[in-house]
C-alpha positions in Angstrom: 8.0 -6.3 -84.1 9.0 -9.5 -82.3 11.7 -9.5 -79.6 15.1 -10.7 -80.5 15.0 -13.0 -77.4 12.4 -15.6 -77.0 11.2 -16.6 -73.5 13.7 -19.4 -73.0 16.6 -17.2 -74.0 15.5 -14.4 -71.7 15.1 -16.8 -68.8 18.6 -18.2 -69.4 20.1 -14.7 -69.5 18.4 -13.8 -66.3 19.5 -16.9 -64.5 23.1 -16.2 -65.7 23.0 -12.7 -64.2 21.7 -14.1 -60.9 24.5 -16.6 -60.8 26.9 -13.7 -61.3 25.6 -11.9 -58.2 23.3 -9.3 -59.9 20.5 -8.5 -57.4 19.3 -5.1 -58.5 17.9 -3.7 -61.8 19.3 -0.4 -63.1 17.4 2.2 -65.0 18.6 3.9 -68.2 19.1 7.2 -66.4 21.0 7.5 -63.1 19.1 8.4 -59.9 20.5 10.8 -57.4 19.4 9.2 -54.1 21.0 12.0 -52.0 18.9 14.6 -53.8 15.8 12.5 -53.1 16.5 12.5 -49.4 17.1 16.2 -49.3 13.8 16.8 -51.0 12.0 14.6 -48.5 13.5 16.4 -45.5 12.4 19.8 -47.0 8.7 18.7 -47.0 6.7 19.7 -43.9 5.8 16.7 -41.8 2.2 15.7 -42.0 0.4 14.9 -38.7 -0.6 11.3 -38.2 -4.3 10.9 -38.3 -4.2 8.3 -35.5 -2.3 10.6 -33.2 -4.8 13.4 -33.8 -7.7 11.2 -33.1 -6.3 9.6 -30.0 -8.3 10.7 -26.9 -6.5 12.3 -23.9 -5.7 9.7 -21.2 -7.4 10.3 -17.9 -5.0 10.9 -15.0 -4.3 7.9 -12.8 -5.8 8.0 -9.3 -3.4 8.4 -6.4 -4.7 6.2 -3.6 -2.6 7.8 -0.9 -3.5 11.4 -1.9 -7.2 10.4 -2.0 -6.8 8.8 1.5 -5.2 12.0 2.8 -8.1 14.1 1.5 -10.8 11.8 2.8 -9.1 11.5 6.3 -8.5 15.3 6.6 -12.2 16.0 5.8 -13.5 13.7 8.6 -14.6 16.0 11.5 -15.1 13.2 14.0 -14.6 9.4 14.6 -18.0 8.5 13.0 -17.2 10.4 9.9 -13.8 8.9 9.7 -15.3 5.4 9.9 -17.7 6.3 7.1 -14.8 7.7 5.0 -12.8 4.5 5.5 -15.8 2.3 4.6 -16.3 4.3 1.4 -12.6 4.3 0.4 -12.4 2.2 -2.8 -8.7 1.6 -3.4 -7.6 -1.0 -0.9 -8.1 -4.5 -2.4 -8.3 -6.1 1.1 -11.8 -4.8 1.4 -12.9 -7.2 -1.3 -12.1 -10.3 0.7 -13.2 -9.0 4.1 -16.6 -9.5 5.8 -16.5 -6.3 7.9 -14.6 -3.1 8.4 -12.8 -3.3 11.7 -12.7 0.3 13.0 -12.1 0.5 16.7 -13.2 -0.7 20.2 -13.0 0.6 23.7 -13.5 4.0 25.3 -12.8 6.8 22.8 -11.0 9.7 24.5 -9.0 7.4 26.8 -5.5 8.3 27.8 -4.1 5.1 26.3 -4.7 4.2 22.6 -3.4 0.8 21.4 -2.6 0.4 17.7 -2.5 -3.2 16.5 -1.7 -4.6 13.1 -4.6 -6.1 11.2 -7.8 -8.0 11.9 -7.8 -11.8 12.1 -10.6 -14.2 11.5 -12.6 -13.5 14.7 -12.1 -9.7 14.3 -13.3 -9.9 10.7 -16.4 -11.8 11.8 -17.3 -9.5 14.7 -16.1 -6.2 13.2 -14.0 -5.3 16.3 -10.3 -5.4 17.0 -8.6 -7.9 19.4 -11.6 -10.2 20.1 -9.9 -13.6 19.3 -7.4 -15.4 21.5 -4.9 -12.6 21.1 -7.6 -10.1 22.2 -8.4 -12.2 25.3 -4.7 -12.2 26.3 -4.6 -8.5 25.7 -7.6 -8.0 28.1 -5.8 -10.0 30.8 -2.6 -8.0 30.3 -4.5 -4.7 30.6 -6.4 -5.9 33.7 -3.1 -6.7 35.4 -2.3 -3.0 35.5 -5.9 -1.7 36.1 -6.8 -1.0 32.5 -9.7 -2.2 30.4 -11.2 -1.4 27.0 -14.5 -0.8 28.7 -13.2 2.1 30.8 -9.9 3.6 29.9 -8.3 2.1 26.8 -9.1 2.7 23.1 -8.0 0.2 20.5 -7.6 0.2 16.7 -5.5 -1.4 14.0 -3.3 -0.1 11.1 -5.4 -2.1 8.7 -9.2 -2.1 9.0 -9.7 -5.2 6.7 -8.4 -8.7 7.2 -5.6 -9.7 4.8 -6.0 -13.1 3.1 -4.7 -16.0 5.3 -3.7 -13.4 7.9 -0.6 -12.4 5.8 1.3 -9.2 6.6 -0.1 -6.2 4.9 1.9 -5.1 1.9 3.8 -1.7 1.9 1.3 -0.1 -0.5 -1.6 -1.3 1.6 0.0 0.2 4.7 0.8 3.5 2.9 -2.8 4.1 1.7 -4.2 3.5 5.2 -1.7 5.5 7.1 -3.6 8.8 6.6 -6.7 7.3 8.2 -4.6 6.0 11.1 -3.0 9.4 11.7 -6.4 11.1 11.6 -7.8 8.4 13.9 -5.1 9.2 16.5 -5.7 13.0 16.1 -9.4 12.6 16.7 -9.1 10.2 19.6 -6.5 12.4 21.3 -4.8 9.9 23.6 -2.0 10.9 25.9 0.0 7.7 25.2 0.2 5.3 22.2 1.0 1.6 22.6 2.3 0.3 19.3 1.9 -3.5 19.1 3.9 -5.4 16.5 6.1 -4.8 13.6 3.4 -3.6 11.2 2.3 -1.0 13.6 5.9 0.1 14.2 6.4 0.3 10.4 3.3 2.5 10.0 3.9 4.9 12.9 7.7 4.8 13.4 8.9 3.9 9.9 10.9 1.0 11.2 10.7 -2.7 12.1 12.4 -4.9 14.6 10.0 -5.2 17.5 12.5 -7.2 19.6 14.9 -4.3 19.6 12.2 -1.5 19.7 10.0 -2.9 22.5 10.1 -1.4 25.9 11.8 1.9 24.7 9.7 5.0 24.8 9.7 7.0 21.6 7.4 9.5 19.9 4.7 8.9 17.3 2.2 11.5 16.0 3.4 14.0 18.6 2.7 11.7 21.5 4.8 9.4 23.8 4.7 5.9 22.3 5.7 2.5 23.7 6.3 -0.4 21.3 5.3 -3.8 22.6 5.1 -7.4 21.4 1.8 -8.2 19.8 -0.3 -10.6 21.9 -0.6 -13.0 19.0 3.2 -13.2 19.0 3.2 -13.9 22.7 0.9 -16.8 22.2 3.5 -18.3 19.8 6.4 -17.3 22.0 5.2 -17.5 25.6 8.7 -17.2 27.1 8.6 -13.5 26.0 5.7 -12.7 28.4 8.3 -11.6 31.0 9.4 -8.8 28.7 5.7 -7.9 28.0 5.0 -7.7 31.7 8.0 -5.3 32.1 6.6 -3.1 29.3 3.1 -3.0 31.0 4.7 -1.9 34.3 6.5 0.8 32.4 3.2 2.0 30.9 1.6 1.9 34.3 4.4 3.9 35.9 4.1 6.6 33.2 0.4 6.8 33.6 0.7 7.2 37.4 3.4 9.8 37.0 1.3 12.0 34.7 -2.1 11.9 36.4 
């Protein structure tokens, strides 16, 4: 049986309905959409295959926690140096030539904590060997001290930052456990904290102009913040204050012999 409407008539009827705003076709029997939703909610949820197959994510490494464990397990200075050399999380090591651990006489009454190695230190693998280190040696000699006999020297950071930039907070945080263990193993009577980065690491504060010359405590020991020699090279008019700090250190050493 042929349809009562030919193709042209049906198309014309459909176009008329679209012009009238009809946008949905209706069935002969009504559909209860609310009942369909109720039925869908009653069905138990099926687990997603992708979720079931997803592998468990490995826990993220905590650089500070790993540093604390490595530092705590070092029984002596040699083992601590090896632990720092093996520590993989500080990105500064990738651009550095050498690990800069320490210099001077271990077991001295005075331990100097600097900030980070520069170019000369990175090349030689020792702290304070460039122009700032030469100035430091002259400063110490003025009060009868030397790294060869009675001063031990290290830095907060054992690797040189690119372009000698300041270490970032996360870099300082991951190296602090090693610095604390370094101080505990070296057992100095006094700490000399040189520069803002060192004050940040050991005192939790910056502002060396305000902090310098005032005795405080760090890692259970008397500590004296001082200007970094590199800063004195840029600001030579501050050498008077540095000399006053050296005399203060000398007086404390003489008073506690």
